[in-house]
VOGU-3710 file (C-alpha; in Angstrom, 3 decimals, decimal comma):
1> mktdlpfeae> -20,309/29,979/40,503  -22,592/30,716/37,586  -20,913/31,944/34,411  -22,923/33,639/31,678  -20,874/32,805/28,580  -21,774/34,299/25,186  -23,049/31,942/22,492  -22,807/34,650/19,838  -19,557/35,077/17,893  -17,676/37,531/20,091
11> ryellekpvy> -14,526/37,628/22,152  -14,404/35,490/25,242  -11,763/35,881/27,932  -10,128/32,474/27,595  -7,112/30,955/25,851  -5,521/34,083/24,329  -8,891/35,579/23,446  -9,841/33,744/20,225  -13,246/34,297/18,630  -15,664/31,407/19,098
21> rfalprreff> -18,462/30,263/16,850  -21,684/28,539/17,923  -24,653/27,119/16,044  -27,353/28,927/18,040  -27,711/32,133/20,071  -27,614/31,392/23,775  -31,251/32,296/24,440  -32,454/30,128/21,555  -30,424/27,175/22,796  -31,864/27,420/26,321
31> krvggglivv> -35,308/27,833/24,772  -34,919/24,574/22,861  -33,323/22,437/25,554  -34,727/24,087/28,690  -32,917/25,051/31,838  -30,283/23,061/33,625  -26,558/22,673/33,199  -24,772/23,107/29,886  -21,117/22,180/29,511  -19,430/23,262/26,285
41> sliptaaaqe> -16,135/22,751/24,537  -15,123/25,641/22,373  -13,651/25,838/18,873  -12,028/29,026/17,581  -14,002/30,426/14,642  -10,924/30,510/12,437  -10,267/26,828/12,986  -13,902/25,970/12,325  -13,924/27,943/9,083  -10,615/26,457/7,992
51> sgggrrgfrg> -11,842/22,903/8,418  -15,293/23,394/7,015  -14,640/24,143/3,380  -14,137/20,768/1,779  -10,657/20,368/0,379  -9,823/23,904/1,403  -9,856/22,697/4,989  -6,667/20,711/4,420  -4,386/23,563/3,460  -0,821/23,006/4,442
61> grrpqelgaw> -1,519/19,441/5,505  -3,112/20,606/8,756  -5,644/18,166/10,182  -9,081/19,764/10,660  -10,239/20,734/14,103  -13,259/18,567/14,998  -13,526/18,711/18,751  -16,760/20,591/19,398  -19,077/18,912/21,910  -21,803/20,036/24,284
71> lhigedglis> -23,581/18,374/27,170  -26,888/19,430/28,720  -28,403/18,067/31,924  -32,056/19,045/32,000  -34,390/19,689/34,871  -35,964/16,279/34,205  -32,611/14,565/34,596  -32,310/13,708/30,907  -28,749/14,102/29,713  -28,408/15,333/26,134
81> vftgkaevgq> -25,038/15,198/24,424  -24,515/17,163/21,218  -21,932/16,205/18,608  -21,595/16,962/14,907  -20,498/13,403/14,197  -22,766/11,185/12,084  -23,919/7,616/12,648  -23,257/5,792/9,384  -23,500/2,222/10,619  -20,262/2,106/12,595
91> nirtsltqvv> -22,277/2,138/15,865  -20,450/5,189/17,155  -23,681/6,301/18,811  -23,239/3,499/21,323  -19,554/3,914/22,142  -19,796/7,715/22,422  -22,724/7,321/24,808  -20,707/4,810/26,818  -17,797/7,199/27,404  -20,140/9,951/28,631
101> aeelrtpvps> -21,932/7,498/30,921  -18,563/6,369/32,253  -17,424/9,857/33,189  -20,805/10,975/34,526  -21,286/7,751/36,534  -24,792/7,399/35,145  -26,720/4,623/33,345  -26,456/4,600/29,559  -30,273/4,842/29,009  -30,300/8,242/30,732
111> irlvmadtdl> -28,216/9,743/27,911  -29,532/10,927/24,548  -26,967/11,591/21,827  -27,954/14,370/19,410  -25,854/14,001/16,273  -25,175/15,706/12,943  -27,671/18,587/12,991  -26,127/21,897/11,963  -28,712/23,872/13,966  -28,287/21,921/17,196
121> tpfdagtfgs> -24,779/20,505/17,275  -21,412/22,241/17,356  -19,341/22,463/14,204  -17,581/19,292/13,130  -15,412/18,747/10,068  -16,925/15,346/9,411  -17,069/11,658/10,212  -14,055/10,303/8,380  -10,454/9,223/8,763  -11,122/7,027/11,818
131> rttpdmaaql> -11,080/10,214/13,894  -14,342/9,872/15,829  -12,904/7,632/18,550  -9,541/9,356/19,100  -10,968/12,880/18,792  -14,648/12,953/19,702  -14,648/10,142/22,265  -11,713/11,824/23,987  -13,486/15,178/23,914  -16,748/13,757/25,233
141> rrvgaaarei> -14,834/12,114/28,058  -13,525/15,558/28,955  -16,995/17,100/28,723  -18,491/14,323/30,843  -15,734/14,605/33,432  -16,180/18,376/33,581  -19,941/17,961/34,099  -19,277/15,492/36,920  -17,015/17,976/38,678  -19,592/20,760/38,303
151> lldlaasslt> -22,281/18,514/39,767  -20,022/17,824/42,722  -19,687/21,581/43,260  -23,469/22,035/43,072  -24,045/19,151/45,467  -21,518/20,450/47,977  -23,476/23,703/48,119  -26,957/22,170/47,978  -26,309/19,372/50,458  -23,979/21,450/52,666
161> qkreelvvad> -21,361/18,729/52,487  -17,627/18,832/51,979  -16,837/18,168/48,345  -14,291/15,464/49,147  -16,988/13,583/51,086  -19,229/13,264/48,021  -19,361/10,541/45,350  -21,157/10,363/41,988  -22,864/7,106/41,068  -25,968/5,908/39,223
171> grvsskdgka> -27,066/9,402/38,186  -26,897/11,048/41,625  -24,450/12,672/44,017  -24,349/11,268/47,554  -22,326/11,640/50,688  -20,066/8,711/51,435  -22,024/7,942/54,578  -25,265/7,803/52,552  -27,056/10,371/54,678  -27,346/13,045/51,981
181> satfaeltkg> -28,163/12,553/48,337  -29,488/14,400/45,280  -30,228/13,356/41,711  -28,795/15,258/38,764  -32,288/16,633/38,086  -32,627/17,954/41,645  -29,252/19,665/41,404  -29,965/21,371/38,068  -33,674/22,163/38,444  -34,481/25,847/37,992
191> ekilkpipas> -30,896/26,635/37,034  -29,453/28,038/33,821  -25,787/27,325/34,195  -23,366/27,472/31,274  -19,789/26,326/31,829  -16,783/25,786/29,568  -14,739/22,678/30,201  -11,470/23,268/32,024  -8,184/22,490/30,357  -7,656/19,161/32,117
201> ppitpaeswk> -10,677/17,722/33,903  -9,964/14,474/35,812  -10,509/11,704/33,253  -11,187/8,144/34,375  -8,244/5,904/33,381  -9,068/2,962/31,116  -8,007/0,504/33,822  -10,928/1,746/35,953  -13,646/1,728/33,288  -16,921/0,040/34,198
211> iagtsfrkis> -19,190/1,136/31,309  -16,681/2,108/28,650  -14,615/-0,886/27,635  -17,607/-3,258/27,798  -19,676/-4,837/25,021  -22,749/-2,709/25,648  -25,587/-3,584/23,290  -26,258/-1,422/20,236  -28,449/1,477/21,363  -30,619/1,464/18,223
221> grelvtgkqt> -30,586/-2,316/17,872  -34,305/-2,817/18,494  -35,246/-0,192/15,901  -32,949/-1,813/13,355  -34,284/-5,347/13,701  -37,936/-4,257/13,840  -37,677/-1,936/10,828  -38,467/1,203/12,816  -35,122/2,866/12,112  -35,624/5,973/9,965
231> yspdirrpgm> -33,147/6,776/7,189  -33,026/9,675/4,750  -35,164/7,881/2,097  -37,833/7,321/4,793  -38,319/11,012/5,659  -41,623/12,549/4,564  -42,975/16,103/4,709  -46,481/17,480/4,127  -47,130/18,211/0,458  -43,890/16,536/-0,556
241> lygkvlrpaa> -43,029/15,913/-4,216  -40,501/13,539/-5,746  -37,670/14,583/-7,991  -35,448/13,180/-10,729  -32,466/14,734/-12,484  -31,427/14,397/-16,119  -27,930/12,900/-16,356  -25,515/13,210/-19,308  -25,132/10,307/-21,723  -21,452/10,011/-20,796
251> fratleslds> -18,807/11,694/-18,671  -17,802/15,115/-20,019  -20,832/15,189/-22,326  -22,502/18,557/-22,964  -26,134/19,213/-23,788  -26,701/20,495/-27,333  -30,506/20,573/-27,319  -33,537/19,371/-25,374  -37,065/18,615/-26,505  -39,202/18,842/-23,367
261> stveslpeik> -42,575/19,584/-24,962  -44,190/16,282/-23,963  -43,185/16,700/-20,325  -44,307/20,304/-20,148  -47,807/19,293/-21,233  -48,219/16,726/-18,454  -50,415/17,654/-15,459  -48,769/17,740/-11,999  -45,305/17,477/-13,578  -42,933/20,405/-13,321
271> lvrdgsfigv> -39,856/20,756/-15,516  -36,985/22,517/-13,732  -34,163/24,032/-15,758  -31,401/26,066/-14,164  -28,485/26,440/-16,560  -27,101/22,964/-17,201  -29,256/21,527/-14,402  -32,429/19,837/-15,644  -34,885/17,918/-13,518  -38,540/17,126/-12,945
281> taptdvaaar> -40,855/16,923/-9,944  -43,993/14,812/-9,619  -46,428/13,566/-6,972  -44,817/10,104/-6,958  -41,385/8,672/-7,570  -42,686/6,531/-10,426  -44,337/9,520/-12,120  -41,107/11,508/-11,850  -39,107/8,654/-13,410  -41,599/8,313/-16,264
291> alallkpvwk> -41,565/12,045/-16,931  -37,768/12,082/-17,006  -37,781/9,270/-19,563  -39,953/11,420/-21,890  -37,281/14,117/-22,188  -35,397/14,049/-25,493  -31,883/15,421/-24,977  -29,149/15,554/-27,611  -25,660/15,191/-26,130  -22,264/16,036/-27,537
301> tepqisdkel> -19,670/13,520/-26,381  -15,920/13,175/-26,763  -13,703/10,087/-27,140  -12,320/8,730/-23,869  -10,210/5,763/-22,773  -11,456/2,412/-21,495  -10,459/0,420/-18,421  -8,242/-1,731/-20,672  -5,958/1,272/-21,189  -6,185/2,522/-17,616
311> fdhlkkgrra> -2,884/1,534/-16,053  -0,744/2,743/-18,972  -2,735/5,976/-18,913  -2,104/6,532/-15,199  1,644/6,136/-15,621  1,814/8,312/-18,723  -0,457/10,949/-17,209  1,392/11,373/-13,930  1,530/14,995/-12,911  4,180/15,380/-10,270
321> erpahaagsm> 6,418/13,462/-7,942  5,860/13,875/-4,225  8,614/12,139/-2,244  7,035/10,615/0,828  10,234/9,361/2,368  13,901/8,909/1,516  16,701/7,409/3,582  20,153/6,074/2,840  21,121/5,176/-0,704  19,224/2,845/-3,031
331> esglaaadqk> 22,409/2,261/-4,982  24,261/1,093/-1,876  21,297/-0,970/-0,674  20,971/-2,846/-3,962  24,735/-3,374/-4,164  24,624/-5,068/-0,748  21,728/-7,363/-1,742  22,088/-11,034/-2,625  18,491/-11,168/-3,888  16,914/-8,398/-5,968
341> lettytvayi> 13,282/-8,138/-6,978  11,312/-5,725/-9,153  7,535/-6,020/-9,552  4,398/-4,065/-10,502  0,966/-4,241/-8,826  -2,352/-2,742/-9,899  -5,703/-1,951/-8,275  -8,930/-1,207/-10,147  -11,492/1,506/-9,543  -14,204/0,182/-7,247
351> ahtplepraa> -17,545/1,586/-6,086  -18,692/2,145/-2,507  -22,027/0,337/-3,104  -23,693/1,513/0,124  -26,988/-0,173/0,915  -28,530/3,301/1,109  -27,864/5,321/-2,076  -27,528/9,084/-1,958  -30,785/10,664/-0,861  -32,048/14,053/0,278
361> laewngdrlt> -35,269/15,842/1,125  -35,215/19,631/0,822  -37,746/22,137/2,130  -37,729/25,928/1,758  -39,536/28,075/4,305  -39,242/31,593/3,026  -35,536/32,287/2,736  -34,567/29,381/5,001  -33,619/25,932/3,721  -33,759/22,640/5,613
371> vwtgsqrpfg> -32,285/19,480/4,117  -32,404/15,923/5,449  -29,664/13,848/3,858  -27,311/10,941/4,474  -23,846/12,431/4,745  -20,549/12,078/6,560  -20,080/15,875/6,518  -23,266/17,774/7,448  -21,447/21,084/7,857  -19,630/20,517/4,578
381> vrgelaqafr> -22,967/19,923/2,846  -24,281/23,112/4,416  -21,328/24,939/2,868  -22,060/23,429/-0,551  -25,685/24,546/-0,302  -24,678/28,055/0,749  -22,367/28,296/-2,235  -24,925/26,879/-4,674  -27,691/29,286/-3,634  -25,490/32,217/-2,576
391> ipeerirviv> -27,110/32,491/0,841  -25,528/32,634/4,307  -24,933/29,316/6,045  -26,987/30,592/8,996  -30,111/30,246/6,815  -29,446/26,584/6,086  -30,055/23,602/8,336  -28,691/20,167/7,430  -29,997/17,192/9,405  -28,361/13,796/8,987
401> pdtgsgyggk> -30,519/10,874/10,129  -28,693/7,657/10,913  -27,314/6,724/7,513  -27,128/3,374/5,724  -23,331/3,386/5,398  -20,887/5,735/3,724  -17,435/4,075/3,479  -15,946/7,471/2,599  -18,370/7,834/-0,305  -20,721/10,380/1,260
411> htgeaaveaa> -18,436/13,344/1,820  -20,150/15,469/-0,819  -23,680/16,818/-1,032  -24,786/16,376/-4,660  -28,188/14,935/-3,775  -28,802/17,720/-1,243  -28,069/20,455/-3,778  -30,206/18,750/-6,432  -33,172/18,301/-4,086  -32,893/21,927/-2,952
421> rlakaagkpv> -32,876/23,172/-6,570  -36,010/21,181/-7,349  -37,741/22,260/-4,136  -37,011/25,929/-4,780  -38,493/25,728/-8,252  -41,505/23,644/-7,192  -42,313/25,678/-4,103  -42,804/22,461/-2,146  -40,606/19,966/-0,307  -38,910/17,583/-2,732
431> klvwtrreef> -37,355/14,197/-2,044  -34,637/12,899/-4,347  -33,245/9,359/-4,051  -30,551/8,268/-6,470  -31,134/5,022/-8,314  -28,553/2,257/-8,043  -27,420/3,074/-11,610  -26,914/6,720/-10,625  -24,992/5,653/-7,527  -22,718/3,431/-9,609
441> twayfrpagv> -22,186/6,061/-12,307  -22,145/9,519/-10,785  -20,720/8,939/-7,312  -16,944/8,983/-7,039  -14,848/5,805/-6,962  -11,943/4,459/-4,965  -8,894/5,499/-6,991  -7,283/2,974/-9,294  -3,521/2,726/-9,108  -0,234/1,304/-10,318
451> ieirsgatrd> 2,450/0,492/-7,749  6,037/-0,351/-8,643  8,441/-1,830/-6,096  12,161/-2,520/-6,370  13,890/-4,211/-3,452  16,932/-6,115/-2,305  17,756/-8,436/0,600  20,663/-10,461/1,917  20,725/-14,261/2,133  19,999/-14,152/5,858
461> gkitawefhn> 16,740/-12,284/5,220  17,589/-8,646/5,976  16,079/-6,126/3,576  18,733/-3,711/2,325  16,813/-1,604/-0,218  13,186/-0,595/-0,790  11,951/1,629/-3,628  8,193/2,187/-3,825  6,250/4,251/-6,384  2,481/4,710/-6,167
471> fnsggsairp> 0,771/6,172/-9,238  -2,605/7,780/-8,516  -4,124/5,625/-5,760  -2,689/7,711/-2,888  -0,165/8,005/-0,117  -1,973/6,566/2,919  0,215/4,009/4,746  2,803/4,293/1,981  5,765/4,071/4,352  6,696/0,651/5,755
481> lydipnqlie> 7,326/-0,041/9,416  9,933/-2,614/8,453  13,529/-1,774/9,363  15,076/-0,894/6,001  18,177/1,323/5,917  17,857/2,426/2,282  14,455/3,657/1,082  12,945/5,810/-1,640  9,138/6,162/-1,480  7,127/8,416/-3,783
491> fhsadsplrq> 3,518/9,133/-4,613  2,774/10,326/-8,152  -0,553/12,037/-8,835  -2,010/11,256/-12,252  -4,790/12,153/-14,674  -7,760/10,084/-13,522  -10,321/9,357/-16,258  -13,014/8,772/-13,606  -14,110/10,863/-10,662  -12,346/9,497/-7,591
501> gsyrglaata> -12,329/10,205/-3,881  -12,279/8,784/-0,375  -12,907/5,117/0,295  -12,620/3,068/3,468  -8,897/3,035/4,264  -8,060/5,391/1,385  -4,909/4,141/-0,400  -3,840/2,030/2,562  -5,501/-1,013/0,975  -3,566/-0,615/-2,288
511> nhfareshmd> -0,267/0,127/-0,572  -0,602/-2,808/1,809  -1,580/-5,156/-1,011  1,554/-4,234/-2,938  3,914/-4,107/0,051  2,753/-7,308/1,740  2,618/-9,216/-1,555  6,150/-8,071/-2,306  7,315/-9,062/1,168  5,934/-12,517/0,474
521> elahalkmdp> 7,718/-12,633/-2,880  11,008/-11,720/-1,205  10,498/-14,369/1,468  9,859/-17,104/-1,101  12,797/-15,965/-3,247  14,994/-16,353/-0,155  13,293/-19,668/0,722  12,253/-18,278/4,117  9,024/-18,660/6,050  6,943/-15,479/5,407
531> lefrlrnlqd> 6,294/-14,989/9,138  9,943/-15,431/10,067  11,007/-13,062/7,270  8,686/-10,300/8,483  9,720/-10,659/12,112  13,389/-10,574/11,111  12,845/-7,131/9,594  10,474/-5,729/12,196  11,167/-4,117/15,552  7,911/-2,195/16,074
541> prlravlqaa> 6,432/-3,917/19,166  2,789/-3,264/18,333  2,998/-4,663/14,801  5,003/-7,651/16,029  2,353/-8,299/18,687  -0,587/-8,519/16,271  1,455/-10,559/13,799  2,360/-13,094/16,441  -1,181/-13,154/17,876  -2,795/-13,806/14,483
551> aknfdwanak> -0,245/-16,489/13,603  -0,748/-18,247/16,939  -4,535/-18,215/16,666  -4,317/-19,456/13,067  -1,788/-22,165/13,988  0,563/-20,852/11,318  3,349/-23,220/12,338  1,267/-26,193/11,176  -0,303/-24,539/8,110  1,261/-26,543/5,296
561> stkergfgla> 0,005/-25,628/1,835  -1,018/-28,145/-0,831  -2,246/-27,790/-4,408  -5,815/-27,494/-3,115  -5,214/-25,495/0,080  -3,061/-22,440/0,524  -2,128/-20,359/3,551  -1,003/-16,739/3,548  -0,506/-13,862/5,932  -0,031/-10,101/5,908
571> cgfekggyva> 0,268/-7,329/8,461  -0,268/-3,607/8,459  -0,876/-0,342/10,237  -2,766/2,894/9,670  -4,389/5,658/11,700  -3,161/4,321/15,035  -4,362/0,759/14,418  -2,260/-2,380/13,921  -3,544/-5,463/12,118  -2,358/-8,906/11,049
581> tcaevhidrs> -4,380/-11,241/8,865  -3,972/-14,955/8,096  -6,041/-16,565/5,346  -6,737/-20,089/4,149  -7,979/-20,574/0,582  -9,422/-23,681/-1,085  -9,064/-24,225/-4,821  -11,025/-26,701/-6,918  -8,439/-27,800/-9,459  -11,081/-29,186/-11,838
591> tgalrvarvs> -13,012/-25,904/-12,152  -10,653/-23,245/-10,801  -13,250/-22,200/-8,219  -11,662/-20,225/-5,392  -13,029/-20,014/-1,865  -11,589/-18,182/1,109  -12,291/-20,744/3,818  -10,867/-19,230/6,982  -9,525/-15,892/8,190  -7,851/-15,125/11,495
601> qafecgailn> -7,233/-11,460/12,220  -5,573/-9,775/15,189  -6,185/-6,093/15,771  -4,939/-3,500/18,246  -6,017/0,135/18,470  -5,177/1,104/22,044  -7,816/0,961/24,774  -10,997/-0,711/23,485  -14,254/1,182/24,070  -16,631/-1,641/23,065
611> pdqlknqneg> -15,111/-5,079/22,314  -18,135/-6,508/20,498  -18,429/-3,383/18,359  -14,714/-3,567/17,522  -15,061/-7,225/16,586  -17,954/-6,310/14,290  -15,845/-3,603/12,648  -13,123/-6,140/11,926  -15,547/-8,702/10,550  -17,257/-6,133/8,347
621> aiimglggal> -13,937/-4,816/7,061  -12,759/-8,320/6,147  -15,973/-9,074/4,246  -15,886/-5,722/2,447  -12,192/-6,188/1,703  -12,882/-9,557/0,084  -14,941/-7,748/-2,547  -12,092/-5,497/-3,642  -9,600/-8,340/-3,352  -11,457/-10,890/-5,468
631> yeaihfengk> -14,420/-9,534/-7,414  -14,996/-5,784/-7,577  -13,927/-3,586/-10,498  -15,562/-0,737/-12,389  -15,498/-1,289/-16,146  -15,819/1,700/-18,446  -15,392/2,723/-22,043  -15,712/6,009/-23,877  -17,086/7,877/-20,874  -19,671/5,272/-19,827
641> ianprlseyr> -19,763/2,809/-16,932  -20,265/-0,671/-18,382  -21,454/-2,417/-15,188  -23,701/0,014/-13,282  -25,930/-2,640/-11,688  -25,518/-5,015/-8,767  -26,322/-7,836/-11,182  -23,140/-6,891/-13,069  -20,994/-5,711/-10,168  -20,264/-8,508/-7,733
651> vprfsdlpei> -19,938/-7,756/-4,058  -19,340/-10,549/-1,500  -22,341/-12,821/-0,988  -23,253/-14,920/2,005  -21,909/-17,951/0,144  -18,513/-16,205/-0,143  -18,051/-15,654/3,579  -15,237/-17,532/5,324  -15,017/-18,602/8,920  -13,727/-15,473/10,679
661> qivlldrkdl> -11,838/-15,405/13,965  -10,963/-12,061/15,555  -8,300/-11,592/18,229  -8,418/-8,221/19,971  -5,424/-6,827/21,850  -6,680/-4,394/24,476  -3,966/-1,842/25,326  -5,453/0,076/28,235  -2,120/1,839/28,622  -2,627/3,566/25,252
671> sssgagetpi> -5,146/6,096/23,962  -8,028/4,727/21,907  -7,686/4,943/18,132  -10,299/4,540/15,419  -11,069/1,181/13,829  -13,336/1,916/10,876  -10,599/1,616/8,266  -7,423/-0,206/9,274  -8,991/-3,696/9,620  -9,622/-3,780/5,849
681> vgiapavana> -5,992/-3,585/4,722  -4,761/-7,113/5,490  -7,224/-9,376/3,702  -6,224/-8,769/0,050  -2,498/-9,487/0,469  -3,158/-12,421/2,829  -5,432/-14,035/0,211  -2,974/-13,274/-2,610  -0,179/-14,898/-0,621  -2,355/-17,931/0,149
691> ifaatgrrlr> -3,203/-18,347/-3,554  0,509/-18,310/-4,399  1,259/-20,855/-1,678  -1,192/-23,289/-3,278  -0,688/-22,596/-6,991  2,753/-21,046/-7,377  1,060/-18,231/-9,314  1,536/-14,660/-8,167  -1,537/-12,491/-8,754  -0,445/-8,863/-8,701
701> glpmapsgkl> -3,671/-7,132/-9,719  -6,911/-6,465/-7,839  -9,424/-7,985/-8,300  -7,785/-11,410/-8,443  -10,764/-13,630/-9,347  -13,604/-11,508/-10,800  -15,652/-14,573/-11,781  -14,860/-16,392/-8,542  -12,453/-18,655/-10,405  -8,714/-18,745/-11,036
711> egv> -7,824/-19,043/-14,679  -5,447/-21,752/-15,833  -4,973/-23,679/-12,586
//
């Protein structure tokens, strides 16, 4: 049965009659993609609006709706899948394609994934929070399964066969006896069929996967290794200019005056001034940079603190207490303890340092604006542009090419707004690419934090009391999974001197560093093996499983520390993933040089969609986590970043990389969870615990060895 559903925002007789919102009118969509079969999942307009307004989308703690997905099977047999998710290096393009191929029983190469284009894809809140796999992969499985069932219906009619006698395989529907068969293209040719997905289409269980669950090669791998992959800085448009923006001399500085006479006299250079926004456009990037350098601004600055005063400032400037969890009585728990411990841990601000800095190309065509930019939130950027230019979102198109990493740092659209301002003034397309200094200075940072822990335990190793206070860095993974009867856990927001925001894992890295370091301190105070101590206080079967798997692979039982070699472990959980990390460090006692020699990590996130991809995520998270654990810190004074260059800001180098072993636990009995963030949380505490095992020194602040050396060993 053909169903002519409306693509315009109007009432549709389904699910208590909510109003639905789509990116394109129905006729325009069919015009762009051609005839065939379209399967859609629907998002109520109210939910889409609620989740599309930046921080406003998180009112009341409600998680944004991000389940829109469409599938189109064309008359040529090409299967196009539309999702608002962005590819930012996590290889989600491959695993999402795999789940559709699995449900449609069709080869992966026959599927084209259209991603992150606000004119072509359904609304999506963004690519963040490790939600793509649990939300979008699950939704695309439903869409693919629904399309398969519709194709069976079409084939039953076209082939005059009983539906139960038909099977779908290799991109065609055939009778079980092989006498009748039709390709997807033959079934959809000449048709314009639009169907919503049913509430519960028959999903293929993980135990029966043949395409999903395998290490399918990266879809864009050839383009990546041959240099053909196109990123935002690579986009070009006819007549395009290049732009640069004047930045303040320091944070919170205000412009008192500007001498722009030299720039205004230059040919082919345009000065753009819109309130406090000042920029230039030029035929080349070099010319734009030179013109910007000729501007003579006078700034008014104000005294500000330095990173040396940071942690005292965060504690003094706390704004409010937000109890995360309370149980039992701390007084009773401490009274029952034979061993009490009270410690403080700190984490510095760190930068995202993506290989691709913020970049955007903006083009106005009459009253319509198109922007190409690297972003994790294309619809959020569209909202920022609409607000900046006071135009309806329907007149703005944001296209996100595959992006050279985000790590939570590309949620906002500063570069897009800046490029659009310059393009509007210049009357031509304008490309704007932030310099590395701009990226280090004007992007937001992972929050710094102070964490205080007070605990108590009995002689036999049972924790009786746990008090945990996080100042500023955040509440992600703040609650322990350990069995502790008496707990008080609070997050305290504070006055941050630097702009801060999302980072891979959010505050889970800081909270795990403090918690797992403190667990190690308790174990040593009780003269217990750190693994035995954790297991004694842990009933959660999934966390126990990864802890035991990592320890077995690492041969923890025979890992005996010396003054030159130390062994440590840590475990954690976040966003549906469970991780355990064991680390071996080597220390040169003559120089203090520290090297992480070996890491064994076990990870479990439910049913695995692509084992090789998941292994890569773990390896990448460990390497990235080593930077924050050992080297990375933003230094600042009086409103200025003191180390805004890669030559001054050390990220892990090839020479820093340890031997890495990954153990994956595939739980096909559980739903798939995301893995972009959780694998990063175990490395810092595991290394800290290994350093203590070798030196007897407890390092309670990140980074632990900024110069690559331990002081005073």
